[in-house]
VOFI-368464 format. One record per residue (C-alpha): residue number from 0; residue in one letter; x negated, y negated, z negated. Coordinates in Angstrom, 1 decimal. Layout:
BEGIN
+-----+--------+--------+--------+--------+
| num | residu |     c1 |     c2 |     c3 |
+-----+--------+--------+--------+--------+
| NUM |      A |      X |      Y |      Z |
...
+-----+--------+--------+--------+--------+
This chain:
BEGIN
+-----+--------+--------+--------+--------+
| num | residu |     c1 |     c2 |     c3 |
+-----+--------+--------+--------+--------+
|   0 |      M |   85.9 |  -89.1 |   46.7 |
|   1 |      S |   83.2 |  -91.1 |   48.6 |
|   2 |      I |   82.8 |  -92.7 |   51.9 |
|   3 |      Y |   81.4 |  -89.6 |   53.2 |
|   4 |      D |   85.2 |  -88.4 |   53.3 |
|   5 |      Y |   86.0 |  -90.9 |   56.0 |
|   6 |      S |   85.5 |  -91.1 |   59.6 |
|   7 |      T |   85.7 |  -94.1 |   62.1 |
|   8 |      R |   84.7 |  -94.6 |   65.8 |
|   9 |      T |   82.0 |  -96.4 |   67.6 |
|  10 |      A |   82.6 |  -99.6 |   69.7 |
|  11 |      G |   82.5 |  -97.0 |   72.7 |
|  12 |      G |   85.4 |  -95.1 |   70.9 |
|  13 |      E |   83.3 |  -91.9 |   69.7 |
|  14 |      A |   84.4 |  -90.4 |   66.7 |
|  15 |      V |   81.8 |  -90.5 |   63.8 |
|  16 |      S |   82.0 |  -89.0 |   60.5 |
|  17 |      L |   80.3 |  -91.2 |   57.7 |
|  18 |      R |   78.8 |  -88.1 |   56.3 |
|  19 |      Q |   76.1 |  -88.7 |   58.9 |
|  20 |      Y |   75.0 |  -91.7 |   56.8 |
|  21 |      E |   74.5 |  -89.3 |   53.7 |
|  22 |      N |   71.6 |  -90.3 |   51.4 |
|  23 |      R |   71.5 |  -93.9 |   52.9 |
|  24 |      V |   72.4 |  -97.1 |   51.3 |
|  25 |      L |   75.0 |  -98.9 |   53.4 |
|  26 |      L |   76.2 | -102.4 |   53.8 |
|  27 |      I |   79.5 | -102.4 |   55.4 |
|  28 |      V |   81.0 | -105.7 |   56.8 |
|  29 |      N |   84.1 | -106.8 |   58.5 |
|  30 |      T |   82.8 | -109.2 |   61.2 |
|  31 |      A |   84.2 | -111.6 |   63.7 |
|  32 |      S |   82.6 | -113.4 |   66.8 |
|  33 |      E |   84.2 | -116.7 |   66.5 |
|  34 |      C |   84.1 | -117.5 |   62.9 |
|  35 |      G |   82.0 | -120.1 |   60.9 |
|  36 |      F |   80.4 | -117.1 |   59.3 |
|  37 |      T |   79.3 | -115.4 |   62.7 |
|  38 |      P |   75.9 | -116.7 |   62.2 |
|  39 |      Q |   75.6 | -114.0 |   59.5 |
|  40 |      Y |   74.9 | -111.4 |   62.3 |
|  41 |      A |   71.3 | -112.9 |   62.2 |
|  42 |      G |   70.9 | -112.5 |   58.6 |
|  43 |      L |   72.5 | -108.9 |   58.7 |
|  44 |      Q |   70.2 | -108.1 |   61.4 |
|  45 |      S |   67.1 | -109.4 |   59.3 |
|  46 |      L |   68.3 | -107.2 |   56.3 |
|  47 |      Y |   68.6 | -104.2 |   58.4 |
|  48 |      E |   65.2 | -104.8 |   60.0 |
|  49 |      A |   63.7 | -105.3 |   56.4 |
|  50 |      Y |   65.3 | -102.1 |   54.9 |
|  51 |      K |   66.1 |  -99.6 |   57.7 |
|  52 |      D |   62.9 |  -97.6 |   57.2 |
|  53 |      R |   63.7 |  -97.2 |   53.6 |
|  54 |      G |   67.1 |  -95.6 |   54.4 |
|  55 |      V |   69.6 |  -98.6 |   54.6 |
|  56 |      V |   72.0 |  -99.1 |   57.3 |
|  57 |      V |   74.3 | -102.1 |   58.2 |
|  58 |      L |   77.7 | -101.3 |   59.7 |
|  59 |      G |   79.7 | -103.8 |   61.4 |
|  60 |      F |   83.4 | -103.5 |   61.7 |
|  61 |      P |   84.9 | -106.2 |   64.0 |
|  62 |      C |   88.5 | -107.3 |   62.8 |
|  63 |      N |   90.9 | -109.8 |   64.4 |
|  64 |      Q |   92.9 | -110.3 |   61.3 |
|  65 |      F |   91.7 | -113.6 |   60.1 |
|  66 |      G |   92.4 | -116.6 |   62.3 |
|  67 |      G |   92.3 | -114.5 |   65.5 |
|  68 |      Q |   88.6 | -114.9 |   65.5 |
|  69 |      E |   87.7 | -111.6 |   67.1 |
|  70 |      P |   89.6 | -111.5 |   70.4 |
|  71 |      G |   87.4 | -109.2 |   72.4 |
|  72 |      T |   87.4 | -105.6 |   72.9 |
|  73 |      S |   85.1 | -103.5 |   70.6 |
|  74 |      S |   82.8 | -103.0 |   73.7 |
|  75 |      E |   82.6 | -106.9 |   74.3 |
|  76 |      V |   81.8 | -107.5 |   70.7 |
|  77 |      E |   79.0 | -105.0 |   70.6 |
|  78 |      A |   77.7 | -106.7 |   73.8 |
|  79 |      F |   78.1 | -110.2 |   72.1 |
|  80 |      C |   76.1 | -109.2 |   69.2 |
|  81 |      S |   73.4 | -107.7 |   71.1 |
|  82 |      L |   72.9 | -110.6 |   73.5 |
|  83 |      Q |   73.6 | -113.4 |   71.0 |
|  84 |      Y |   72.1 | -112.2 |   67.6 |
|  85 |      G |   69.8 | -109.3 |   68.8 |
|  86 |      V |   71.8 | -106.8 |   66.6 |
|  87 |      T |   70.7 | -103.3 |   66.5 |
|  88 |      F |   72.6 | -102.0 |   63.7 |
|  89 |      P |   75.8 | -100.0 |   64.6 |
|  90 |      V |   78.8 | -101.9 |   65.6 |
|  91 |      M |   81.9 |  -99.9 |   65.3 |
|  92 |      E |   85.4 | -100.1 |   66.7 |
|  93 |      K |   87.5 | -103.1 |   66.1 |
|  94 |      L |   90.1 | -102.3 |   63.3 |
|  95 |      E |   92.3 | -103.7 |   60.7 |
|  96 |      V |   90.8 | -104.2 |   57.0 |
|  97 |      T |   93.7 | -105.3 |   55.1 |
|  98 |      G |   97.5 | -105.0 |   54.8 |
|  99 |      P |   99.8 | -102.0 |   55.9 |
| 100 |      N |   97.8 | -101.1 |   58.8 |
| 101 |      A |   94.3 | -101.2 |   57.0 |
| 102 |      D |   91.9 |  -98.7 |   58.2 |
| 103 |      P |   91.7 |  -95.9 |   55.3 |
| 104 |      L |   88.0 |  -96.6 |   54.8 |
| 105 |      F |   88.6 | -100.3 |   54.0 |
| 106 |      A |   91.5 |  -99.4 |   51.8 |
| 107 |      Y |   89.2 |  -97.3 |   49.9 |
| 108 |      L |   86.3 |  -99.7 |   49.7 |
| 109 |      T |   88.7 | -102.4 |   48.4 |
| 110 |      S |   90.2 |  -99.9 |   45.8 |
| 111 |      A |   86.8 |  -98.6 |   44.6 |
| 112 |      T |   85.3 | -102.1 |   44.1 |
| 113 |      G |   88.1 | -103.9 |   43.0 |
| 114 |      G |   87.3 | -106.4 |   45.9 |
| 115 |      E |   89.8 | -108.2 |   48.0 |
| 116 |      I |   89.3 | -109.0 |   51.7 |
| 117 |      R |   90.1 | -112.7 |   52.2 |
| 118 |      W |   88.2 | -113.5 |   55.4 |
| 119 |      N |   85.7 | -112.2 |   57.8 |
| 120 |      F |   82.2 | -111.2 |   56.7 |
| 121 |      T |   83.4 | -109.6 |   53.4 |
| 122 |      K |   80.6 | -107.1 |   52.6 |
| 123 |      F |   80.6 | -103.7 |   50.5 |
| 124 |      L |   77.4 | -102.0 |   49.2 |
| 125 |      V |   77.4 |  -98.4 |   49.0 |
| 126 |      D |   74.8 |  -96.4 |   47.1 |
| 127 |      R |   73.0 |  -93.3 |   48.5 |
| 128 |      S |   75.8 |  -90.9 |   47.0 |
| 129 |      G |   78.4 |  -92.6 |   49.1 |
| 130 |      M |   79.9 |  -94.7 |   46.2 |
| 131 |      P |   80.9 |  -98.2 |   46.8 |
| 132 |      V |   79.1 | -100.2 |   44.1 |
| 133 |      K |   79.7 | -103.9 |   44.8 |
| 134 |      H |   82.0 | -106.4 |   46.7 |
| 135 |      Y |   80.5 | -109.7 |   48.2 |
| 136 |      E |   82.7 | -112.6 |   49.3 |
| 137 |      S |   82.3 | -114.1 |   53.0 |
| 138 |      A |   80.1 | -116.8 |   51.7 |
| 139 |      V |   77.4 | -114.4 |   50.2 |
| 140 |      Q |   74.5 | -114.6 |   52.7 |
| 141 |      P |   73.0 | -111.3 |   53.8 |
| 142 |      Q |   69.6 | -112.1 |   52.3 |
| 143 |      D |   71.2 | -112.7 |   48.9 |
| 144 |      I |   72.0 | -109.0 |   48.8 |
| 145 |      G |   68.6 | -107.8 |   49.1 |
| 146 |      P |   67.9 | -107.8 |   45.2 |
| 147 |      D |   71.0 | -105.3 |   44.8 |
| 148 |      I |   69.8 | -103.3 |   47.8 |
| 149 |      E |   66.2 | -103.0 |   46.1 |
| 150 |      K |   68.1 | -101.6 |   42.7 |
| 151 |      L |   69.6 |  -98.9 |   44.8 |
| 152 |      L |   66.4 |  -97.8 |   46.5 |
| 153 |      I |   64.4 |  -97.2 |   43.1 |
+-----+--------+--------+--------+--------+
């Protein structure tokens, strides 16, 4: 099993197979627009710009489970990210990342890494074969993930 066995939806509601990201390194993040960690959008965008030409994709998944800090619709979130932080990486449909209604992708990510999602901006690094390799807590800054990304690009 790998993340390529999962599907999701864009902020506009279009179905997307994660297989389209095959042979790429992914950083998958649960996000929120009204969180103390929201400024990490800028760091995630910088990371994306630094590595996208080498096959790295950041995927943002808005979630309203932690403190109600993502009250907008998926489309509103996508617009906010673009206008406020210049985000050009894919922002997906709003979903739940933990609990009984957790999206299957996030259930898989937490199971595969042994990581727990405790708050917004939890990050998961996935290698080119679609295998989750590392979990990062919310406080880990995007730029601090660069060395781990470099190891996967060798």
